[in-house]
C-alpha positions as CSV (number, residue, x, y, z in Angstrom):
1,M,0.0,0.0,0.0
2,L,1.3,3.5,-0.8
3,R,0.8,6.1,1.8
4,L,1.8,9.8,1.8
5,A,2.7,11.4,5.1
6,S,4.6,14.5,5.9
7,G,5.6,14.9,2.2
8,R,7.4,11.4,2.2
9,S,6.2,8.2,0.6
10,H,6.4,4.8,2.3
11,V,6.0,1.4,0.7
12,A,4.7,-1.3,3.1
13,G,6.0,0.8,6.0
14,I,9.6,1.0,4.6
15,S,11.0,4.4,3.9
16,P,12.4,5.1,0.4
17,T,15.9,5.6,1.8
18,K,15.9,2.2,3.6
19,L,14.4,0.5,0.6
20,S,17.0,1.9,-1.7
21,E,19.8,0.9,0.7
22,T,18.4,-2.7,0.8
23,V,18.3,-2.9,-3.0
24,V,21.9,-1.6,-3.3
25,R,23.1,-4.1,-0.7
26,Y,21.3,-6.9,-2.5
27,L,22.7,-5.9,-5.9
28,D,26.2,-5.3,-4.6
29,D,26.9,-9.0,-4.7
30,F,27.0,-8.6,-8.5
31,N,29.3,-5.6,-8.6
32,P,32.4,-6.3,-10.8
33,W,34.5,-4.5,-8.3
34,H,34.6,-7.7,-6.3
35,N,36.8,-9.1,-9.0
36,V,38.6,-6.0,-10.2
37,R,40.0,-5.3,-6.7
38,H,42.0,-8.6,-6.9
39,F,43.6,-7.9,-10.3
40,A,46.6,-6.1,-8.8
41,Q,47.5,-8.9,-6.4
42,N,49.0,-11.3,-8.9
43,V,49.5,-9.4,-12.1
44,G,52.6,-11.1,-13.6
45,N,51.4,-14.7,-13.1
46,D,47.8,-13.8,-14.1
47,I,49.0,-12.3,-17.4
48,L,51.3,-15.3,-18.2
49,S,48.5,-17.7,-17.2
50,G,46.0,-15.8,-19.4
51,L,48.4,-16.0,-22.4
52,T,48.9,-19.8,-21.9
53,V,45.2,-20.5,-21.4
54,A,44.4,-18.5,-24.6
55,V,46.7,-20.8,-26.6
56,I,44.9,-23.8,-25.1
57,A,41.5,-22.3,-25.8
58,L,42.2,-21.4,-29.4
59,P,42.0,-24.9,-30.9
60,L,39.2,-25.9,-28.4
61,A,37.1,-22.8,-29.4
62,L,37.5,-23.6,-33.1
63,A,36.7,-27.2,-32.5
64,F,33.6,-26.4,-30.5
65,G,32.4,-23.9,-33.0
66,V,32.6,-26.5,-35.8
67,A,30.9,-29.1,-33.6
68,S,28.0,-26.7,-33.0
69,G,27.2,-26.5,-36.7
70,L,27.5,-22.7,-36.7
71,G,31.1,-22.4,-37.8
72,P,34.5,-22.0,-36.1
73,E,34.2,-18.3,-35.6
74,T,31.2,-18.7,-33.3
75,G,33.4,-20.7,-30.9
76,M,36.0,-18.0,-31.0
77,W,33.5,-15.2,-30.1
78,A,32.1,-17.3,-27.3
79,A,35.6,-17.8,-25.8
80,I,36.2,-14.1,-26.1
81,C,32.9,-13.1,-24.4
82,G,33.3,-15.8,-21.7
83,G,36.9,-14.8,-20.9
84,I,36.2,-11.0,-20.7
85,F,32.8,-10.8,-19.1
86,V,33.0,-13.8,-16.7
87,G,36.5,-12.5,-15.8
88,L,34.8,-9.2,-14.7
89,F,31.5,-10.5,-13.3
90,G,32.1,-14.2,-12.4
91,G,32.1,-15.7,-9.0
92,S,35.3,-17.8,-9.2
93,K,38.7,-16.2,-9.0
94,T,40.3,-18.9,-11.1
95,G,37.5,-20.0,-13.4
96,V,37.9,-19.5,-17.2
97,S,34.8,-19.5,-19.4
98,G,34.1,-20.3,-23.0
99,P,32.4,-23.0,-25.1
100,T,32.3,-26.4,-23.4
101,G,31.5,-29.9,-24.6
102,P,28.2,-30.3,-22.8
103,K,26.9,-26.8,-23.9
104,V,28.0,-27.4,-27.5
105,V,26.4,-30.8,-27.7
106,Q,23.1,-29.3,-26.5
107,L,23.3,-26.3,-28.8
108,A,24.2,-28.5,-31.8
109,A,21.0,-30.5,-31.2
110,I,18.9,-27.3,-31.2
111,V,20.7,-26.1,-34.4
112,E,19.8,-29.3,-36.2
113,L,16.1,-29.1,-35.1
114,T,15.7,-25.5,-36.3
115,R,17.4,-25.4,-39.6
116,L,15.8,-23.5,-42.4
117,A,14.2,-25.1,-45.5
118,N,17.5,-24.6,-47.4
119,G,19.4,-26.5,-44.8
120,Q,21.1,-23.4,-43.4
121,A,21.2,-22.7,-39.7
122,D,18.6,-20.1,-38.5
123,L,21.2,-17.7,-37.1
124,G,18.7,-15.1,-36.0
125,F,16.7,-17.6,-34.0
126,I,19.7,-19.4,-32.5
127,F,21.5,-16.3,-31.3
128,S,18.3,-14.8,-30.0
129,L,17.9,-18.0,-28.1
130,V,21.5,-17.8,-26.7
131,F,20.7,-14.2,-25.6
132,L,17.5,-15.3,-23.9
133,S,19.4,-18.1,-22.1
134,G,21.8,-15.5,-20.7
135,L,18.8,-13.4,-19.5
136,V,17.4,-16.5,-17.7
137,C,20.8,-17.0,-16.0
138,V,20.7,-13.3,-14.8
139,G,17.2,-13.8,-13.4
140,L,18.2,-17.0,-11.6
141,A,21.2,-15.3,-10.2
142,L,19.1,-12.5,-8.8
143,L,16.9,-15.2,-7.2
144,K,20.0,-16.6,-5.4
145,V,19.6,-20.2,-6.7
146,G,23.4,-20.9,-6.7
147,R,23.5,-22.5,-3.3
148,F,21.6,-25.6,-4.6
149,I,24.5,-26.9,-6.5
150,Y,25.9,-28.3,-3.2
151,Y,22.8,-30.6,-3.0
152,T,23.6,-32.5,-6.2
153,P,24.4,-36.2,-5.5
154,Y,27.7,-37.5,-6.8
155,S,26.1,-40.3,-8.7
156,V,24.2,-37.6,-10.8
157,V,27.4,-35.7,-11.4
158,S,29.4,-38.8,-12.3
159,G,26.7,-40.2,-14.7
160,F,26.4,-36.8,-16.3
161,M,30.1,-36.4,-17.0
162,C,30.5,-40.0,-18.3
163,G,27.5,-39.5,-20.6
164,I,29.0,-36.2,-22.0
165,G,32.3,-38.0,-22.5
166,V,30.6,-40.9,-24.4
167,I,28.7,-38.4,-26.6
168,I,31.8,-36.5,-27.6
169,V,33.8,-39.7,-28.3
170,V,31.0,-41.2,-30.4
171,L,30.4,-38.1,-32.4
172,E,34.1,-37.5,-33.2
173,I,34.9,-41.0,-34.5
174,P,33.3,-40.4,-38.0
175,A,35.2,-37.1,-38.3
176,M,38.5,-38.8,-37.4
177,L,37.8,-41.3,-40.2
178,G,37.3,-38.6,-42.8
179,F,33.5,-38.2,-42.7
180,Q,31.2,-35.4,-41.7
181,T,30.3,-35.2,-38.0
182,P,26.9,-36.7,-37.4
183,S,24.1,-34.6,-36.0
184,S,23.1,-37.1,-33.2
185,V,24.6,-40.0,-31.2
186,W,22.3,-42.6,-32.8
187,E,23.2,-41.4,-36.3
188,A,26.9,-41.7,-35.4
189,I,26.4,-45.2,-34.0
190,R,24.6,-46.3,-37.2
191,Q,27.3,-44.6,-39.3
192,I,30.4,-45.9,-37.5
193,P,30.5,-49.4,-39.0
194,Y,30.3,-48.0,-42.6
195,D,32.9,-45.3,-41.8
196,I,35.4,-47.9,-40.4
197,L,35.1,-50.0,-43.6
198,H,35.5,-46.9,-45.9
199,E,37.8,-44.7,-43.9
200,D,40.0,-42.1,-45.5
201,P,43.6,-43.0,-44.5
202,R,44.7,-39.4,-44.8
203,A,42.2,-38.2,-42.2
204,V,43.1,-41.2,-40.0
205,I,46.8,-40.2,-40.1
206,V,46.0,-36.5,-39.2
207,S,43.6,-37.3,-36.4
208,G,45.7,-40.1,-35.0
209,A,48.9,-38.0,-35.0
210,T,47.0,-35.2,-33.3
211,F,45.6,-37.4,-30.6
212,A,48.9,-39.2,-30.0
213,T,50.7,-35.9,-29.7
214,I,48.3,-34.6,-27.1
215,V,48.7,-37.8,-25.1
216,L,52.5,-38.1,-25.3
217,W,53.5,-34.4,-25.1
218,P,53.1,-34.0,-21.3
219,R,55.2,-37.2,-20.8
220,I,58.1,-36.4,-23.1
221,S,58.4,-32.6,-23.1
222,P,60.4,-30.7,-20.5
223,V,58.6,-27.5,-21.6
224,R,55.6,-27.4,-19.3
225,W,54.1,-24.1,-20.5
226,L,53.5,-25.4,-24.0
227,P,50.1,-27.1,-23.9
228,G,49.4,-30.5,-25.5
229,P,46.4,-29.4,-27.5
230,L,48.4,-26.6,-29.2
231,I,51.2,-29.0,-30.1
232,G,48.7,-31.5,-31.4
233,L,47.1,-28.8,-33.5
234,L,50.5,-27.8,-35.0
235,V,51.4,-31.5,-35.7
236,G,48.1,-32.4,-37.3
237,T,48.0,-29.2,-39.4
238,G,51.6,-29.6,-40.4
239,I,51.2,-33.2,-41.6
240,A,48.2,-32.2,-43.7
241,A,50.1,-29.2,-45.2
242,I,53.4,-31.0,-45.9
243,F,51.7,-33.9,-47.7
244,Q,49.0,-31.7,-49.2
245,F,46.2,-34.0,-48.0
246,D,42.9,-33.5,-49.9
247,I,40.7,-33.7,-46.8
248,A,38.1,-31.4,-45.2
249,Y,39.4,-28.1,-43.7
250,I,37.8,-25.4,-41.5
251,G,37.8,-23.0,-44.5
252,E,37.6,-19.3,-44.6
253,M,36.8,-17.4,-41.4
254,P,35.6,-13.8,-41.3
255,T,37.9,-11.3,-39.7
256,G,37.3,-7.9,-38.2
257,L,34.5,-6.9,-35.9
258,P,31.6,-9.3,-35.5
259,K,28.2,-9.0,-37.0
260,I,25.6,-7.8,-34.4
261,Y,22.5,-10.0,-34.0
262,W,19.9,-8.0,-32.2
263,P,17.6,-10.4,-30.3
264,S,14.1,-11.0,-31.5
265,F,11.6,-12.6,-29.3
266,S,8.8,-12.9,-31.9
267,R,9.0,-16.7,-31.5
268,F,9.3,-16.5,-27.7
269,D,7.1,-19.6,-27.2
270,E,9.5,-21.7,-29.2
271,M,12.6,-20.2,-27.5
272,I,11.8,-20.3,-23.8
273,G,12.1,-24.1,-23.4
274,P,15.5,-24.5,-25.2
275,A,16.7,-21.2,-23.6
276,T,15.9,-22.5,-20.1
277,A,17.6,-25.8,-20.9
278,L,20.7,-23.9,-22.1
279,A,20.6,-21.7,-18.9
280,G,20.2,-24.8,-16.7
281,L,23.1,-26.6,-18.2
282,A,25.3,-23.4,-18.1
283,I,24.6,-23.1,-14.4
284,F,25.2,-26.8,-13.7
285,D,28.3,-27.1,-15.9
286,S,29.8,-23.9,-14.5
287,L,29.2,-24.5,-10.8
288,L,30.6,-28.1,-11.0
289,T,33.8,-26.7,-12.5
290,C,33.8,-24.0,-9.7
291,L,33.6,-26.8,-7.1
292,V,36.7,-28.4,-8.8
293,A,38.5,-25.1,-8.6
294,D,37.6,-24.6,-5.0
295,N,39.1,-28.0,-4.1
296,M,42.3,-27.1,-5.9
297,T,42.8,-23.7,-4.4
298,D,41.2,-24.0,-1.0
299,D,39.0,-21.1,-2.0
300,R,35.2,-20.8,-2.2
301,H,33.4,-19.3,-5.1
302,N,30.3,-17.2,-5.1
303,S,27.7,-19.3,-6.9
304,D,25.2,-16.5,-7.6
305,R,27.8,-14.2,-8.9
306,E,29.1,-17.0,-11.2
307,I,25.6,-17.5,-12.6
308,F,25.3,-13.8,-13.1
309,G,28.6,-13.6,-15.0
310,Q,27.6,-16.5,-17.2
311,G,24.3,-14.7,-17.9
312,I,26.1,-11.5,-19.0
313,A,28.6,-13.6,-21.2
314,N,25.8,-15.5,-22.9
315,M,23.8,-12.4,-23.6
316,M,26.9,-10.9,-25.3
317,C,27.4,-14.2,-27.2
318,G,23.9,-13.8,-28.5
319,L,24.7,-10.2,-29.7
320,V,28.0,-11.0,-31.5
321,G,27.1,-14.4,-32.8
322,G,28.8,-16.8,-30.5
323,V,27.9,-20.2,-29.1
324,T,26.9,-20.5,-25.5
325,T,29.5,-20.4,-22.7
326,A,30.1,-22.0,-19.3
327,T,33.1,-22.3,-17.0
328,A,35.4,-24.7,-18.7
329,T,37.1,-27.4,-16.6
330,M,40.2,-27.9,-18.8
331,R,40.9,-24.1,-19.1
332,T,40.2,-23.6,-15.4
333,V,42.5,-26.3,-14.3
334,A,45.2,-25.0,-16.7
335,N,44.8,-21.5,-15.3
336,I,45.3,-22.8,-11.8
337,K,48.3,-24.9,-12.8
338,C,49.9,-21.9,-14.6
339,G,49.5,-19.6,-11.5
340,G,46.4,-17.7,-12.2
341,R,44.7,-16.4,-9.1
342,S,42.2,-13.8,-10.2
343,G,39.7,-12.9,-12.9
344,L,42.5,-11.0,-14.6
345,A,43.8,-14.3,-16.1
346,G,40.4,-15.0,-17.7
347,L,40.2,-11.4,-18.9
348,V,43.7,-11.6,-20.5
349,H,42.7,-14.9,-22.2
350,G,39.7,-13.2,-23.8
351,V,41.6,-10.2,-25.0
352,V,44.3,-12.4,-26.5
353,L,41.7,-14.4,-28.4
354,L,40.1,-11.1,-29.5
355,A,43.4,-9.9,-31.0
356,L,43.8,-13.2,-32.8
357,M,40.3,-13.0,-34.2
358,L,40.7,-9.5,-35.5
359,G,44.1,-10.1,-37.2
360,L,45.2,-13.7,-37.3
361,A,42.0,-15.6,-38.0
362,P,42.9,-16.5,-41.7
363,F,45.5,-18.9,-40.5
364,A,42.8,-21.0,-39.0
365,S,41.4,-21.9,-42.4
366,Y,44.3,-24.3,-42.9
367,I,43.3,-26.5,-39.9
368,P,41.9,-29.9,-40.9
369,I,38.6,-31.0,-39.4
370,A,40.2,-34.4,-38.6
371,C,42.8,-32.5,-36.5
372,L,40.0,-30.9,-34.4
373,A,38.3,-34.3,-34.1
374,G,41.5,-35.7,-32.5
375,I,41.6,-32.8,-30.0
376,L,37.9,-33.3,-29.1
377,L,38.4,-37.1,-28.8
378,K,41.0,-36.5,-26.1
379,I,38.6,-34.0,-24.3
380,G,35.8,-36.6,-24.4
381,I,38.0,-39.3,-22.9
382,D,39.2,-36.9,-20.2
383,I,35.7,-35.9,-19.2
384,I,34.7,-39.4,-18.2
385,D,34.8,-39.9,-14.4
386,Y,37.5,-42.6,-13.9
387,R,37.1,-42.4,-10.2
388,V,33.8,-44.2,-10.2
389,L,34.5,-46.8,-12.9
390,P,36.4,-49.2,-10.7
391,V,33.6,-49.3,-8.1
392,L,30.6,-49.6,-10.5
393,H,29.9,-53.1,-9.4
394,R,30.1,-52.2,-5.7
395,M,27.8,-49.2,-5.8
396,P,24.7,-49.2,-3.6
397,F,21.7,-50.1,-5.7
398,T,20.1,-46.7,-5.7
399,D,23.4,-45.0,-6.5
400,A,23.9,-47.4,-9.4
401,L,20.4,-46.9,-10.6
402,C,20.9,-43.1,-10.5
403,F,24.3,-43.3,-12.3
404,W,23.1,-45.5,-15.1
405,A,19.9,-43.6,-15.6
406,V,21.7,-40.3,-15.9
407,L,24.4,-41.7,-18.2
408,L,21.9,-43.5,-20.6
409,L,19.5,-40.5,-20.7
410,T,22.3,-38.1,-21.3
411,V,23.4,-40.1,-24.3
412,S,20.0,-41.0,-25.7
413,V,17.6,-38.3,-24.7
414,D,18.6,-34.9,-23.3
415,L,21.1,-33.6,-20.7
416,L,18.6,-31.8,-18.6
417,V,16.1,-34.7,-18.6
418,A,19.0,-36.9,-17.4
419,M,19.8,-34.5,-14.6
420,G,16.2,-34.2,-13.6
421,V,15.6,-37.9,-13.5
422,G,18.9,-38.5,-11.5
423,V,18.0,-35.8,-8.9
424,A,14.5,-37.3,-8.6
425,I,15.8,-40.8,-8.0
426,A,18.2,-39.4,-5.4
427,F,15.4,-37.4,-3.8
428,V,13.1,-40.4,-3.5
429,R,15.9,-42.3,-1.9
430,V,16.6,-39.6,0.7
431,I,12.9,-39.3,1.5
432,H,12.6,-43.1,1.9
433,E,15.6,-43.2,4.2
434,L,14.3,-40.3,6.3
435,G,10.9,-42.0,6.5
436,S,12.5,-45.3,7.6
437,L,14.7,-43.5,10.2
438,Y,11.6,-42.2,12.1
439,E,9.4,-45.3,11.5
440,Q,7.1,-45.9,14.5
441,D,6.1,-48.9,16.5
442,V,2.6,-49.1,18.0
443,V,2.2,-50.7,21.5
444,S,-0.8,-51.0,23.7
445,V,-0.7,-49.0,26.9
446,K,-0.7,-52.2,29.0
447,Q,2.2,-53.7,27.1
448,A,4.3,-50.6,27.1
449,K,7.2,-50.9,29.5
450,R,9.4,-47.9,28.6
451,Q,9.4,-45.1,31.1
452,F,10.8,-41.6,30.7
453,P,12.8,-39.8,33.4
454,G,11.3,-36.5,34.7
455,D,7.6,-37.4,33.9
456,K,5.1,-36.9,36.6
457,V,3.6,-40.0,38.2
458,M,0.3,-41.0,36.5
459,P,-2.4,-41.9,39.0
460,D,-3.5,-45.5,38.8
461,E,-7.1,-44.6,37.9
462,L,-5.8,-42.8,34.8
463,K,-3.3,-45.3,33.5
464,E,-5.7,-47.0,31.1
465,R,-7.5,-43.8,30.0
466,I,-4.6,-41.9,28.6
467,L,-2.6,-42.5,25.4
468,K,0.7,-40.8,25.0
469,L,1.9,-40.1,21.5
470,R,5.6,-39.2,21.5
471,L,6.9,-38.1,18.1
472,E,10.5,-37.5,17.1
473,G,12.1,-36.0,14.1
474,P,10.6,-33.9,11.3
475,L,6.9,-34.5,10.5
476,F,6.8,-34.2,6.7
477,F,5.4,-36.0,3.7
478,G,8.0,-38.7,3.9
479,V,6.6,-40.0,7.2
480,S,2.9,-39.7,6.1
481,D,2.4,-43.5,5.9
482,T,3.7,-43.9,9.4
483,L,1.4,-41.2,10.8
484,Y,-1.5,-42.7,9.0
485,R,-0.9,-46.1,10.7
486,V,-0.7,-44.4,14.0
487,A,-4.1,-42.8,13.6
488,S,-5.5,-46.2,12.6
489,S,-4.2,-48.0,15.6
490,M,-5.4,-45.9,18.5
491,N,-8.6,-46.6,20.3
492,D,-10.2,-46.9,23.8
493,Y,-8.9,-43.8,25.5
494,D,-10.3,-40.7,27.1
495,Y,-7.2,-38.4,26.7
496,L,-4.6,-38.2,23.9
497,M,-1.4,-36.5,24.9
498,I,0.8,-35.5,21.9
499,R,4.4,-34.8,22.8
500,L,6.2,-32.7,20.2
501,H,9.2,-31.4,22.0
502,Q,11.5,-33.5,19.7
503,V,9.8,-32.4,16.4
504,P,12.0,-29.7,14.8
505,M,9.8,-29.0,11.9
506,I,6.5,-29.9,10.3
507,D,5.2,-29.3,6.8
508,M,1.6,-29.2,5.5
509,S,1.5,-33.0,4.9
510,G,2.6,-33.7,8.5
511,A,0.3,-31.0,9.9
512,F,-2.8,-32.4,8.1
513,L,-2.0,-35.9,9.1
514,L,-1.7,-34.8,12.7
515,D,-5.0,-33.0,12.2
516,D,-6.5,-36.4,11.2
517,I,-5.2,-38.0,14.4
518,I,-6.9,-35.2,16.4
519,D,-10.1,-35.6,14.5
520,K,-10.1,-39.3,15.2
521,A,-9.5,-38.7,18.9
522,H,-12.4,-36.2,19.0
523,A,-14.6,-38.7,17.1
524,N,-13.9,-41.2,19.9
525,G,-14.9,-38.6,22.5
526,A,-11.3,-38.1,23.7
527,I,-9.7,-34.9,24.8
528,V,-6.4,-33.9,23.1
529,V,-3.6,-32.0,24.7
530,I,-0.2,-31.1,23.2
531,T,3.1,-30.6,25.0
532,G,6.5,-29.3,23.9
533,L,5.5,-27.2,20.9
534,R,8.5,-25.5,19.3
535,P,8.0,-22.0,17.9
536,S,8.5,-23.1,14.3
537,T,6.0,-26.0,14.7
538,R,3.5,-23.8,16.5
539,R,3.6,-21.2,13.7
540,V,2.6,-23.9,11.1
541,L,-0.1,-25.4,13.2
542,D,-1.4,-21.9,14.0
543,K,-1.6,-20.8,10.4
544,L,-3.5,-24.0,9.4
545,K,-5.9,-23.5,12.3
546,I,-5.2,-26.9,13.8
547,L,-4.5,-25.6,17.3
548,D,-7.9,-24.0,17.3
549,K,-9.4,-27.5,17.3
550,I,-7.5,-28.4,20.4
551,G,-7.7,-25.1,22.2
552,H,-4.7,-23.0,23.0
553,D,-5.4,-23.6,26.7
554,R,-4.6,-27.3,26.1
555,C,-1.1,-26.6,24.6
556,F,1.5,-27.0,27.4
557,E,5.2,-26.4,27.5
558,K,5.9,-29.4,29.6
559,F,4.4,-32.9,30.1
560,N,4.0,-32.4,33.8
561,D,1.9,-29.2,33.3
562,A,-0.5,-31.3,31.0
563,M,-0.7,-34.0,33.7
564,V,-1.7,-31.5,36.4
565,W,-4.4,-30.1,34.0
566,I,-5.8,-33.6,33.4
567,E,-5.9,-34.4,37.1
568,Q,-7.7,-31.1,37.8
569,C,-10.2,-32.0,35.1
570,E,-10.8,-35.4,36.7
571,G,-11.1,-33.8,40.2
572,I,-8.0,-35.8,41.4
573,P,-6.0,-34.0,44.2
574,V,-2.8,-32.8,42.6
575,T,0.4,-34.0,44.3
576,D,4.0,-33.9,43.2
577,G,4.2,-37.7,43.5
578,E,7.1,-39.8,42.5
579,V,8.8,-39.7,39.1
580,N,8.8,-42.8,37.0
581,G,6.9,-44.9,39.6
582,G,3.9,-45.2,37.3
583,A,4.7,-42.7,34.6
584,V,2.8,-42.6,31.4
585,T,4.4,-44.9,28.9
586,D,4.4,-44.5,25.1
587,V,1.8,-46.0,23.0
588,V,3.8,-44.9,20.0
589,E,7.6,-44.6,19.8
590,S,9.0,-42.8,16.8
591,G,12.6,-42.6,15.8
592,A,15.5,-44.9,15.2
593,S,15.8,-45.8,18.9
């Protein structure tokens, strides 16, 4: 409500000054100054690291641009935007962004599905979609969703990475044999037998030499600062040039400033689904890499700021015609190994690639497609999670189910579908475990032998007229079946005492099932009292009007207070009595004990 008083406006009772201060504090988390202030702390190492990572990123950016179906220059512009804008706005000091395998695989599928009638990619639609995915990331960053990355089960992460590795390896085998890269995994699988029987030996020599160089270079070279992918690129391109192999090459690349693609949302209904999928994968891919960087540097990234940085970078990619970006594992690890410790390294990496794109891009036209396939094959093999492979046969059943579901769905259906199914399986498992942890046993009052220290003595004449329901742990939808069985088992009592002092929280499902127990007691003519309500539990039951059924005068802080009230209702003289001599025993015991 807007109110005017004394010449000043107030919104919901908050002064404009305080409201503006709150907004500024909220948005300050996304201020690039958080990164810029660290630039001066490690200038020399950050610049050298940025130069080295740019050399590593060059062949990868070209390869990913080709793999997307949009051309090698689109991979370069994505690497430039990712390096510069995530370096300024990102949430990891050591993260380096650009096109990545998972993002490119996803975008390539969208490109294939949206081609024009003449077979050309619908560039206006694709780059508008990339821009929209960045806008979605910015919105999610403002909603502070980054913290949820820490709730992702390892079986989901492992299955996802193995699936991505399998996709890249399968898609690059035809290109290594001298054929065009297939548009889908299933097409590649169908095509591979034919390609093996009809391979081009020249393409096999180039791709094999490239792959072997990348594998052997770190083992035989004393020059640590020269990256294997660059040496492999030089070897493969050199062999093709020396012997003048007539195989597929990248071809001409445009130089100079990029063409601007202003976003158009006239087909918003067709864009929002794929754009959200791209944004989700950008977040997941980036934050997983940030977790890896945290483990290597003993630092902790800011997840929301990283998502914001990816959003800005992807919006810029959409404007200048680049594929989508995410924080890249290989480049991030290389940056850390080379001594990079701030966003300046990522920024330098982007600026170096920009200089190459503006002046040296024509040299890239001599790079064979088979050479890039050899580089991508090594990347696909490296992405596979070799930590989990030796223990696949010893995994708990639910973890194994989750891992294989995510892997197979990643390869055969969609990356986000796979993640969703994997998280759902893990979620169901957790809920089942929690429900089992607090499973309850029902015992008649005469059979119950357990007594609780500190409880007031129950008069003999009340022993068989009171049921005590003692609940432990959270009351939520995961224990609904247990509570239902409790309600079905209780009968023949005049008083129902519900003890909630060991219930830390309750959701709507738990509250309504507790309401059913109360209704059943009232239908049997019993009086219900509650003891030990915690403030959080009381708030939920108050909001749902459940305490009104009982009466607030029948909600007691302690068990003994409730016993005194019952004795007064029965006209029994109240005495302190002895503790535990005939104390009320539990009809229902919940919890693991």
